[in-house]
C-alpha positions in Angstrom: 12.3 -2.1 -16.7 13.8 -3.4 -20.0 16.2 -1.0 -21.5 16.5 -0.5 -25.3 19.7 -1.5 -27.0 22.4 1.1 -27.1 21.9 3.7 -29.7 23.9 2.9 -32.8 23.9 -0.9 -32.2 22.8 -3.2 -34.9 19.0 -3.1 -34.7 16.9 -6.2 -34.1 14.9 -7.3 -37.1 11.6 -5.4 -37.5 9.0 -5.0 -40.3 9.9 -2.2 -42.7 6.5 -0.6 -42.2 7.1 -0.3 -38.4 10.3 1.8 -37.9 9.2 2.4 -34.3 10.2 -1.2 -33.6 13.8 -0.4 -34.1 15.3 -1.2 -30.7 18.6 0.5 -31.5 16.8 3.8 -31.0 15.9 5.4 -27.7 12.5 5.1 -26.2 11.7 8.7 -26.9 12.8 8.4 -30.5 10.7 5.3 -31.1 7.6 7.0 -29.6 8.2 10.1 -31.7 8.6 8.0 -34.9 5.3 6.2 -34.2 3.3 9.4 -33.5 4.8 11.3 -36.5 3.5 8.4 -38.6 0.1 8.6 -36.9 -3.0 10.5 -38.0 -4.8 12.6 -35.4 -7.4 9.9 -35.1 -4.8 7.3 -34.4 -3.4 9.5 -31.7 -6.8 9.7 -30.1 -6.7 6.0 -29.4 -3.9 6.3 -26.9 -5.9 8.6 -24.7 -8.4 5.9 -23.6 -7.6 2.5 -22.2 -9.8 0.3 -24.4 -8.7 1.6 -27.9 -5.1 2.1 -26.7 -4.8 -1.5 -25.6 -6.8 -3.3 -28.2 -5.3 -2.2 -31.5 -7.2 -4.6 -33.7 -10.6 -3.2 -32.8 -12.2 0.0 -34.1 -15.6 0.0 -32.3 -15.9 0.4 -28.6 -19.5 0.4 -27.7 -21.0 3.0 -29.9 -17.8 4.9 -30.3 -15.9 4.5 -33.5 -12.1 4.9 -34.0 -9.7 4.9 -36.9 -7.8 1.7 -37.5 -4.5 1.7 -35.5 -1.0 1.5 -37.0 0.5 -2.0 -37.2 3.1 -3.3 -34.6 1.3 -1.8 -31.6 0.8 -4.1 -28.6 -2.1 -5.8 -27.0 -2.2 -4.5 -23.4 -4.4 -5.8 -20.6 -4.8 -4.0 -17.3 -5.5 -5.9 -14.1 -6.3 -4.5 -10.7 -3.6 -5.6 -8.3 -2.6 -3.9 -5.1 -2.6 -7.2 -3.3 -2.4 -9.8 -6.1 -3.7 -10.6 -9.5 -7.4 -9.8 -8.7 -10.5 -11.7 -9.7 -8.3 -14.4 -11.4 -8.1 -18.1 -10.6 -4.8 -20.0 -10.5 -2.7 -17.2 -9.0 -1.2 -16.8 -5.5 -3.3 -15.1 -2.9 -0.7 -12.9 -1.2 -1.4 -11.1 2.1 -2.9 -7.6 1.9 -0.5 -4.6 1.4 -1.0 -3.5 5.0 0.6 -6.8 6.1 3.5 -6.2 3.7 3.8 -2.8 5.3 4.1 -4.5 8.7 7.1 -6.5 7.4 9.2 -3.2 7.0 11.1 -5.4 4.5 12.0 -3.8 1.1 13.4 -7.0 -0.3 10.4 -9.1 0.5 8.1 -6.5 -1.0 10.2 -6.5 -4.1 10.2 -10.3 -4.4 6.4 -10.6 -3.8 5.7 -7.9 -6.4 8.0 -9.6 -9.0 6.2 -12.9 -8.4 2.8 -11.2 -8.8 4.0 -9.5 -12.0 5.1 -12.9 -13.4 1.7 -14.4 -12.6 -0.1 -11.5 -14.2 1.9 -11.9 -17.4 1.3 -15.6 -17.5 -2.4 -14.9 -17.1 -2.4 -12.5 -20.1 -2.1 -9.2 -18.2 0.7 -6.7 -18.5 -0.2 -3.6 -16.5 -0.8 -4.0 -12.8 -3.0 -1.3 -11.2 -0.9 -1.1 -8.0 0.8 -0.4 -5.6 -1.4 1.9 -3.7 -0.4 4.9 -1.5 -2.4 6.8 1.1 -1.4 8.6 4.3 -3.7 6.9 6.8 -5.6 10.0 7.8 -8.4 7.9 9.4 -8.3 4.2 10.3 -11.9 4.0 9.2 -10.9 4.3 5.5 -12.2 1.2 3.8 -9.1 0.8 1.7 -6.6 1.0 4.5 -5.6 -2.6 3.8 -4.6 -1.7 0.2 -1.9 0.6 1.4 1.4 0.3 3.3 0.5 2.4 6.4 0.4 5.9 7.7 4.1 7.0 7.3 5.4 8.7 4.2 8.9 7.2 4.4 7.7 3.6 5.1 4.9 3.6 2.5 7.0 5.5 -0.2 10.0 3.2 0.3 7.9 0.0 0.1 5.9 1.2 -2.8 9.1 2.0 -4.6 10.3 -1.6 -4.0 7.0 -2.9 -5.3 7.3 -0.9 -8.5 10.8 -2.2 -9.1 9.7 -5.7 -8.5 6.9 -5.4 -11.0 8.8 -3.5 -13.7 12.4 -4.7 -13.4 12.6 -8.3 -12.2 11.1 -10.1 -15.2 12.5 -8.6 -18.5 11.1 -11.5 -20.5 7.7 -10.9 -18.9 7.4 -7.1 -19.0 4.7 -5.6 -16.8 4.0 -2.0 -15.9 2.9 -0.7 -12.6 0.4 2.0 -11.8 0.6 3.9 -8.5 -2.7 5.0 -7.1 -4.4 7.3 -6.1 -3.0 10.8 -6.5 -3.8 12.6 -4.2 -5.5 13.0 -0.7 -7.8 10.1 -1.4 -8.4 9.2 2.2 -12.0 7.9 2.4 -14.6 6.0 0.6 -17.5 8.1 1.8 -18.4 10.3 -1.2 -15.0 9.6 -2.7 -16.1 10.8 -6.1 -18.1 13.8 -4.7 -16.0 15.2 -2.0 -13.3 17.9 -1.7 -10.2 17.3 0.3 -9.5 20.8 1.6 -5.8 21.1 2.6 -3.3 23.8 3.2 -0.3 23.8 1.0 2.3 22.8 3.6 0.2 19.8 4.7 -0.5 18.8 1.1 3.2 18.7 0.3 4.5 17.2 3.5 1.8 14.7 4.2 0.2 13.7 1.0 2.6 14.5 -1.9 5.6 13.2 0.0 4.9 9.5 -0.2 4.5 9.9 -3.9 7.7 11.8 -4.2 9.6 9.1 -2.4 7.9 6.4 -4.5 8.8 8.1 -7.7 12.4 8.5 -6.7 12.7 4.9 -5.4 10.7 3.1 -8.1 10.4 5.3 -11.2 6.9 4.1 -12.0 5.6 4.2 -15.6 2.1 5.3 -14.6 0.2 7.0 -11.9 -3.6 7.1 -11.3 -5.4 10.3 -10.4 -8.1 9.9 -7.7 -11.8 10.5 -7.6 -11.9 13.3 -5.1 -11.4 17.0 -5.5 -8.5 18.8 -3.9 -9.4 22.2 -2.8 -12.4 22.3 -5.0 -10.9 20.9 -8.2 -11.2 17.3 -9.3 -7.9 15.4 -9.1 -8.0 14.4 -12.8 -8.2 18.0 -13.9 -6.2 19.6 -11.2 -3.1 21.7 -12.0 -1.3 19.5 -9.4 -0.8 16.9 -12.2 1.6 19.2 -13.9 2.7 21.7 -11.3 3.5 19.2 -8.6 3.4 15.6 -9.9 5.6 16.3 -12.9 7.5 19.5 -12.2 8.1 19.1 -8.4 8.0 15.4 -7.9 9.7 14.4 -11.2 7.2 12.0 -12.6 7.7 11.3 -16.3 5.4 8.4 -17.1 1.7 8.7 -18.0 -1.3 9.7 -15.9 -4.4 7.6 -16.1 -7.7 8.3 -14.4 -9.5 6.2 -11.9 -12.6 4.5 -13.5 -15.2 7.2 -13.9 -13.0 9.9 -12.4 -12.9 12.1 -15.5 -15.4 15.1 -15.5 -14.3 17.0 -18.6 -12.4 16.9 -21.9 -10.4 20.1 -22.2 -9.7 20.9 -18.6 -8.5 17.4 -17.7 -6.3 17.1 -20.8 -4.8 20.5 -20.3 -4.2 19.7 -16.6 -2.1 16.7 -17.5 -4.4 13.6 -17.7 -3.1 11.3 -20.4 -5.5 8.4 -20.5 -9.1 7.8 -19.5 -9.5 4.4 -17.8 -11.7 1.8 -19.3 -14.2 2.9 -22.0 -14.3 6.2 -23.8 -16.5 8.8 -22.2 -14.8 12.3 -22.2 -12.0 11.4 -24.5 -14.0 10.1 -27.4 -13.0 11.2 -30.9 -16.1 13.4 -31.1 -15.5 15.2 -27.9 -11.8 15.7 -28.6 -12.5 17.1 -32.1 -15.1 19.4 -30.7 -12.7 20.7 -28.0 -10.1 21.2 -30.7 -12.5 23.2 -32.9 -13.5 25.3 -29.9 -9.9 26.1 -29.1 -10.1 24.4 -25.7 -7.2 22.1 -26.5 -4.5 21.9 -29.2 -3.1 19.1 -31.3 0.1 19.6 -29.4 -1.7 18.7 -26.2 -3.1 15.6 -27.7 0.2 14.6 -29.1 1.9 15.1 -25.7 -0.6 12.9 -23.9 -0.3 10.2 -26.5 3.5 10.5 -26.3 3.5 9.9 -22.6 1.5 6.7 -23.0 3.4 5.3 -26.0 6.8 6.1 -24.5 5.9 4.2 -21.3 4.6 1.2 -23.2 7.9 1.1 -25.2 10.1 1.9 -22.2 8.4 -0.8 -20.2 8.9 -3.5 -22.9 5.2 -3.9 -24.0 6.0 -3.2 -27.6 8.8 -5.7 -27.8 7.4 -8.7 -26.0 3.9 -9.8 -27.2 1.4 -10.6 -24.5 0.7 -14.4 -24.5 -2.7 -16.0 -24.3 -3.8 -16.5 -20.7 -2.4 -19.7 -19.3 -4.9 -22.3 -18.3 -4.8 -23.6 -14.8 -2.5 -22.4 -12.0 0.5 -20.2 -12.5 1.3 -20.1 -8.8 4.6 -21.8 -7.9 6.0 -23.4 -4.8 8.4 -20.4 -4.6 5.5 -17.9 -4.8 3.6 -19.8 -2.1 6.7 -19.7 0.1 6.8 -15.9 -0.4 3.2 -15.6 0.6 3.9 -17.6 3.7 7.0 -15.6 4.5 5.0 -12.4 4.1 2.5 -13.5 6.7 5.3 -14.6 9.1 7.0 -11.3 8.8 3.9 -9.1 8.6 2.0 -10.6 11.5 2.5 -8.4 14.6 2.7 -9.8 18.1 1.0 -7.0 19.9 0.9 -8.6 23.4 2.5 -11.7 25.0 2.3 -12.5 28.7 4.4 -15.7 28.1 1.9 -18.1 26.7 3.7 -17.9 23.3 5.5 -19.7 21.8 3.5 -22.8 22.4 5.3 -26.0 23.5 5.3 -29.2 21.5 4.1 -31.3 24.4 0.7 -33.0 23.9 -2.2 -30.7 24.9 -5.8 -29.8 24.0 -6.1 -26.8 21.7 -9.3 -25.0 21.1 -9.8 -23.0 17.9 -12.8 -20.6 18.1 -14.2 -18.3 15.5 -15.8 -18.7 12.1 -12.8 -17.3 10.1 -10.5 -20.0 11.6 -12.2 -22.7 9.5 -13.2 -23.4 5.9 -16.7 -24.4 7.0 -19.0 -21.3 6.7 -21.0 -20.1 9.7 -23.8 -17.7 8.7 -21.8 -17.2 5.5 -18.5 -16.4 7.2 -15.4 -18.6 6.9 -11.6 -18.2 6.4 -12.4 -17.1 2.8 -14.2 -14.1 4.2 -10.9 -12.6 5.5 -8.4 -14.1 3.1 -8.3 -10.8 1.2 -10.3 -7.6 1.0 -14.0 -7.7 0.2 -15.4 -6.9 -3.2 -19.2 -6.4 -3.5 -19.7 -7.0 -7.2 -19.9 -10.5 -8.4 -17.0 -11.8 -6.3 -16.9 -11.9 -2.5 -13.2 -11.0 -2.3 -10.5 -9.3 -4.4 -8.5 -12.6 -4.5 -10.1 -16.0 -5.2 -8.0 -17.8 -2.5 -8.9 -21.2 -3.9 -5.7 -22.6 -2.4 -6.2 -21.3 1.1 -4.9 -23.3 4.1 -6.9 -22.3 7.1 -5.8 -21.9 10.7 -7.8 -25.0 11.7 -6.3 -27.2 9.0 -2.7 -26.1 9.8 -3.1 -26.4 13.6 -4.7 -29.9 13.2 -1.7 -31.0 11.1 0.8 -29.7 13.7 -1.3 -31.1 16.6 -1.3 -34.6 15.0 2.5 -34.5 14.7 2.9 -33.8 18.5 0.0 -35.9 19.8 -2.3 -32.9 20.7 -6.1 -32.8 20.4 -7.9 -30.0 18.6 -11.5 -28.9 19.1 -13.2 -26.3 17.0 -16.2 -24.0 17.8 -17.5 -21.5 15.3 -18.1 -18.9 18.1 -21.7 -18.2 17.2 -22.7 -18.8 20.8 -20.1 -17.1 23.1 -21.1 -19.1 26.2 -20.9 -22.4 24.4 -17.5 -21.3 23.1 -16.4 -20.4 26.6 -17.3 -23.8 27.8 -15.2 -25.3 25.0 -12.3 -23.0 25.9 -12.5 -23.9 29.6 -11.6 -27.5 28.8 -8.6 -26.6 26.6 -5.0 -26.1 27.6 -4.7 -23.2 25.2 -7.3 -21.4 23.2 -6.9 -19.7 19.8 -9.8 -17.3 19.3 -10.0 -15.6 15.9 -11.6 -12.2 15.6 -12.3 -10.4 12.4 -14.0 -7.6 10.4 -14.3 -7.3 6.7 -13.3 -4.2 4.8 -12.5 -3.0 1.3 -13.3 -0.6 -1.5 -16.6 1.4 -1.7 -17.4 1.6 2.0 -15.6 2.9 5.1 -15.7 1.1 8.4 -18.5 2.1 10.8 -16.2 1.7 13.8 -13.1 -0.1 14.9 -14.8 -3.0 16.6 -14.8 -6.7 15.6 -17.6 -8.0 13.6 -19.9 -11.0 14.3 -20.1 -10.2 18.0 -16.3 -10.7 18.2 -15.7 -8.6 21.2 -18.2 -10.5 23.3 -16.7 -13.8 22.0 -13.2 -13.0 23.0 -14.3 -11.6 26.3 -16.2 -14.8 27.1 -13.5 -17.1 25.9 -10.7 -15.2 27.7 -12.7 -15.2 30.9 -13.0 -19.0 30.7 -9.5 -20.0 29.5 -6.3 -19.0 31.3 -4.3 -19.3 28.1 -6.1 -17.3 25.4 -4.4 -16.1 22.2 -6.4 -13.7 20.1 -5.7 -13.8 16.4 -7.0 -10.7 14.6 -7.9 -10.7 10.9 -8.6 -7.1 10.0 -7.6 -4.5 7.4 -7.0 -1.6 9.9 -6.8 -0.8 13.5 -8.9 -2.5 16.2 -10.3 -1.4 19.6 -9.7 -4.1 22.2 -12.0 -3.8 25.2 -11.0 -7.4 26.1 -7.2 -6.8 25.9 -6.5 -7.1 29.6 -8.1 -10.6 29.7 -6.0 -12.2 26.9 -2.5 -13.6 27.3 -1.4 -12.8 23.8 -2.7 -11.0 20.7 -1.5 -11.4 17.1 -2.6 -9.0 14.3 -2.4 -11.1 11.1 -4.4 -8.7 8.8 -5.9 -10.3 5.6 -3.3 -13.0 5.3 -4.0 -14.7 2.0 -3.8 -18.4 1.2 -0.8 -19.3 3.4 -2.2 -17.9 6.6 -2.5 -21.3 8.4 1.0 -22.6 8.0 2.5 -19.2 8.7 0.5 -18.7 11.9 1.4 -22.2 13.1 5.1 -21.4 12.6 4.6 -18.2 14.6 2.5 -19.8 17.4 4.9 -22.6 18.0 8.0 -20.4 17.6 9.5 -22.0 14.5 9.5 -18.4 13.3 10.1 -15.6 15.7 7.6 -12.7 15.2 9.1 -9.6 13.7 6.2 -7.6 12.3 5.9 -3.9 13.3 2.7 -1.9 13.1 2.7 0.4 10.0 -0.1 2.4 11.6 -1.2 3.5 15.0 -3.9 1.5 16.9 -5.9 4.0 18.9 -7.4 3.0 22.3 -10.7 4.6 21.0 -12.0 6.0 17.8 -12.6 9.2 19.7 -8.8 9.6 20.0 -8.2 9.8 16.3 -7.3 13.1 14.6 -10.4 13.2 12.5 -12.9 13.4 15.3 -15.2 16.2 14.1 -17.8 15.9 11.3 -16.1 18.7 9.3 -12.9 16.6 9.3 -14.6 13.3 8.6 -16.7 12.4 6.8 -17.2 16.1 5.8 -20.3 18.3 5.6 -22.5 20.0 3.1 -23.7 23.6 2.9 -26.4 22.8 5.5 -23.7 21.9 8.0 -24.8 18.3 8.1 -23.1 15.1 7.1 -26.2 14.4 5.0 -26.7 16.3 1.7 -29.9 18.3 1.3 -32.6 16.4 -0.5 -32.0 16.4 -4.2 -28.7 18.2 -3.9 -25.7 17.4 -6.1 -23.3 19.4 -4.1 -19.8 18.3 -3.1 -19.1 17.2 0.4 -16.4 19.4 2.0 -13.8 17.5 4.0 -11.6 19.9 6.0 -8.1 18.6 6.8 -7.7 21.0 9.7 -5.6 18.5 11.7 -2.9 19.6 9.3 0.4 17.7 9.8 -0.8 16.2 13.1 -1.8 12.8 11.7 -0.8 9.3 12.5 1.7 8.9 15.3 2.5 12.6 15.1 -1.1 13.4 16.2 -0.9 11.2 19.3 2.4 12.5 20.4 1.5 16.2 19.8 -1.8 15.8 21.7 -0.3 13.7 24.5 -2.7 10.8 23.7 -1.5 7.3 24.6 -2.6 4.9 21.8 -3.4 1.3 22.4 -0.4 0.3 20.4 2.0 2.8 18.8 3.3 3.1 15.3 6.3 0.7 14.8 5.3 -1.5 17.8 5.8 -5.3 17.6 7.1 -7.8 20.1 9.4 -10.8 19.7 10.3 -14.0 21.5 13.7 -12.6 22.3 15.0 -9.3 23.7 16.9 -6.7 21.7 19.1 -4.1 23.2 20.0 -0.8 21.5 23.5 0.7 22.2 26.1 3.2 21.2 24.3 5.8 19.2 26.6 8.1 17.3 25.4 11.0 15.2 27.8 13.0 13.0 26.7 16.0 10.9 28.1 15.9 7.4 28.2 19.0 5.2 27.9 18.6 1.4 30.6 21.0 0.0 28.7 21.5 -3.2 25.2 22.2 -1.9 26.1 23.3 1.6 23.4 21.0 3.0 23.9 19.1 6.2 23.1 15.4 6.4 23.3 13.2 9.5 25.6 10.1 9.6 24.0 7.7 12.1 25.4 4.6 13.7 24.0 2.4 16.5 24.2 -1.2 17.6 21.4 -3.7 18.1 22.1 -6.8 20.3 20.0 -9.9 20.5 20.2 -10.3 24.3 17.8 -13.3 24.4 18.1 -17.0 23.7 16.2 -17.1 20.4 17.3 -16.0 16.9 15.1 -13.2 15.6 14.7 -10.1 13.4 14.3 -6.6 14.6 13.5 -3.3 12.9 15.7 -0.5 14.1 13.8 2.8 13.7 15.3 6.3 13.6 13.1 9.3 14.4 14.0 13.0 14.2 12.5 16.0 16.0 13.1 19.3 14.3 13.8 22.6 16.1 10.8 24.2 17.7 10.8 27.0 15.1 9.9 24.4 12.5 6.4 24.1 13.9 6.2 20.3 13.5 3.8 18.1 15.5 6.2 15.7 17.1 8.9 13.5 15.5 9.2 11.9 12.1 10.5 8.6 10.9 13.7 9.3 9.0 15.3 5.8 8.7 14.8 2.1 9.4 16.7 -1.1 8.9 15.6 -4.7 9.5 18.3 -7.0 10.8 18.4 -10.7 11.8 20.5 -11.7 14.8 21.4 -15.0 16.5 21.4 -15.1 20.3 24.1 -12.9 21.8 24.9 -11.4 18.4 25.4 -7.7 17.9 25.4 -5.7 14.7 26.0 -2.1 13.8 23.4 -0.3 11.8 24.7 2.6 9.7 22.2 5.0 8.1 22.7 8.3 6.4 19.9 10.7 6.9 20.4 12.5 3.6 19.2 16.1 3.6 18.8 15.9 -0.2 16.8 12.7 -0.1 13.3 12.5 -1.6 11.8 12.4 1.9 13.4 15.8 2.9 14.1 14.4 6.4 15.5 17.7 7.8 13.2 20.1 6.0 9.7 21.6 6.0 7.7 23.0 3.1 7.8 26.8 2.9 4.6 27.8 1.2 5.6 31.4 0.7 8.8 30.4 -1.0 7.3 27.4 -2.7 10.2 25.2 -1.7 11.6 22.9 1.0 13.7 24.7 3.6 15.8 23.4 6.5 15.3 25.2 9.8 18.5 26.2 11.8 18.9 24.8 15.3 19.1 21.6 17.3 17.8 18.4 15.8 17.0 15.6 18.2 17.5 12.1 17.0 16.0 9.0 18.7 16.5 5.3 18.0 14.6 2.2 19.1 12.1 -0.4 18.4 9.0 1.7 17.9 7.8 5.3 18.0 7.2 4.9 21.7 10.2 2.8 22.7 13.3 4.9 21.9 16.1 4.3 24.4 18.8 6.0 22.4 18.9 9.8 22.1 21.3 12.3 20.6 21.3 15.7 19.0 23.0 17.6 16.3 23.1 21.3 15.3 22.4 22.2 11.7 23.2 25.7 10.6 
């Protein structure tokens, strides 16, 4: 984020009536000067998005505010976990879950910086994103908005996204907003449910990705979620101060989700700084009444306003005026290349019996399935799965007006090599099978749509997709299934296909990227950021009390006329994601971290050395290992390091403690060197001690494993920590 000039330097020119514009002063000093010059009514404005961000207006609906001080910025929020939403002329990047599958910090940084630049050019300077969740159930409708089920992976990538948004473009300052804090793991009754969690699980599984994100990215704002946590709404929960600020070290401002505020005094006292959108609970009238009743103090109001103003100043919003929205497209060739690269690196090759990569010899290629084409079939086309769905006024979160479909890209490639392409929309599986039977290779595209407001009913493909793939694969000896989904997929037809690619919601450059992968111009390197279960029944939330939660009548349906809160019991505790499958001895369809390549990688020479910090007495682990490309094709591999704590720790299975993505030529070997830092924000060697209210490191033998996925770990060593 843009830094102020050094204190004592010659100040930039600023109006005499606006001393808070003196850039020689610190961010804190500037915010304090502005608020000291403000009336109470002017401070009120900072506590609600609309009056805070539009200083020239005084009326917001029927709510009237005092005029704001001069030299305060115009600020425009935009939703944006995936791209600049609901805006034409911007790049339609792949969904965050696809970025999670890249395991590539640098790529996430670059994509986020490009998105921030486009947001600014379109007249928007706060991006509501990135998002974090812990992948408690793959049915969550917003799974595609997040980076996966692991705290270290999602926290690290979210941190990279924040830095890309806030640091890369100092001449186009944009703030990020991390959402949603905390334990917001389902859309069913999201604003009328309580996530009931024990303290250890809350800290280790749900707070932890936020702690890593804050340390890695230093975000200027965080959004509190709709749900209750243990019976108290997130936006008035003591966790906002006791944990988010005091334990996790956040020092930006906390905004609510839209409509997530349920009180004035309790939410403000708990640490909520800004009500999103229009004034409801933070109107001047309600704030004044709460003051008069002694429910809040002027100091509390001043503190909330200070958090907002300081972040706006620190993030550069005061010093760089927001331009008028650019007309036309602000997407660039470089941004489109990033979108294509993200699909190439985020697409996961789940299975390959040798049919891929395709040769360049002339052949007949069948493309089957409605989302492979731009021509709608019963309202479904490539646009349907370009990005997440949005049910209000726009079919998708991203407009995707520049989409290049699979059919278009394959036809272009086929023309260059003299191949023939036939397309069938898949509406009749038997007709599609007949088309596939005459082809040399068949690309069958399966999908389901997902997004905010609704959870998935199951993990099966939509549009009769399972029957379609079953029929096509039975007819064609070379069937490649391409999946366009936002979460995991059951695959009853898996044994009949020769190859399976999970491409997620791949954005506008899906066609060119998938062609590069199918023909081997790019070697697949994506790794699953979440577990794919063999069956929904295998998932950790397989009782009604766990998901979707129950009411006082013991049913998942509320009593008639009842306004009670749905109770969702997180009784699986720490056993979630890949930890659940390992601890229960359940074999998933595809494990966390899984992803194949067109080459072979060998792992060798693991060395683990305990290193004691003389000042703190803590023991970290110095880890070195080698990865060799033993095949004939250049490719990238993600080396993954997992740690199993001593039995006394009571942990369900191993945890990811490090990863590194490397690119190797054939026969090339590289050494990966990682330090598993005991003092790192992911607390890799520790557990949360609820009685002592702190992280503690158990004594004993720690087992360290290294490999290509959570289920393929050929290297193993141990170290004793005392």
